[in-house]
C-alpha positions as CSV (number, residue, x, y, z in Angstrom):
1,M,31.5,15.0,-0.4
2,R,30.3,12.1,-2.5
3,E,26.7,12.7,-3.5
4,R,24.3,9.6,-4.1
5,P,21.7,9.8,-7.2
6,H,18.0,10.7,-5.6
7,D,16.6,7.7,-6.5
8,G,19.3,5.4,-5.2
9,P,19.1,3.3,-2.0
10,L,20.1,4.7,1.2
11,P,23.9,4.2,2.6
12,S,24.2,1.3,5.1
13,A,24.8,2.3,8.6
14,S,27.7,1.1,10.7
15,P,28.8,1.5,14.3
16,V,31.4,3.9,15.0
17,P,34.7,2.1,16.7
18,G,34.9,3.1,20.4
19,A,31.5,4.7,20.6
20,R,28.6,4.0,23.0
21,P,26.3,1.4,22.3
22,R,22.8,3.0,20.6
23,H,19.7,3.3,22.5
24,P,16.9,1.0,21.0
25,D,14.2,2.8,19.3
26,G,11.5,3.7,21.6
27,D,13.9,3.7,24.9
28,R,14.5,6.8,26.6
29,V,17.9,8.0,28.1
30,P,18.4,7.2,31.7
31,C,18.1,10.3,34.0
32,P,17.3,10.8,37.8
33,P,14.0,10.4,39.2
34,R,12.0,13.5,39.6
35,P,11.2,14.6,43.2
36,A,7.6,14.4,44.2
37,R,5.5,17.5,44.0
38,A,4.7,19.3,47.2
39,P,1.3,19.0,48.3
40,L,-1.1,22.4,47.9
41,T,-1.0,24.7,50.6
42,R,-4.1,25.7,52.3
43,R,-3.8,29.0,50.6
44,R,-3.4,27.7,47.1
45,Y,-6.4,25.1,47.8
46,A,-8.5,28.2,48.8
47,Y,-7.9,30.2,45.7
48,R,-8.6,27.6,43.4
49,L,-11.7,27.0,45.3
50,G,-12.8,30.4,45.2
51,A,-11.9,30.6,41.3
52,M,-14.4,27.7,40.9
53,V,-17.2,29.2,43.0
54,V,-17.0,32.5,40.9
55,V,-17.2,30.6,37.6
56,L,-19.8,28.4,38.6
57,L,-21.9,31.4,39.9
58,L,-21.1,33.6,36.3
59,L,-22.1,30.3,34.4
60,M,-25.6,30.2,36.5
61,I,-26.1,33.7,36.0
62,W,-25.6,33.5,32.1
63,I,-27.8,30.5,32.2
64,V,-30.8,32.0,34.3
65,R,-30.5,35.1,32.2
């Protein structure tokens, strides 16, 4: 393998014959769209609401104390 001096310029880039074209900088690789998320069920909604109430009650008790 041919080594270049550490202070020399980088070798120039050249396209590979027969390869796919490069993606421009900042572009993303195309992929199929994601499916939409299912809405929250009543049970999950109730669990989250209950957890929020418990956290708020504990916070209020800590502040009042």
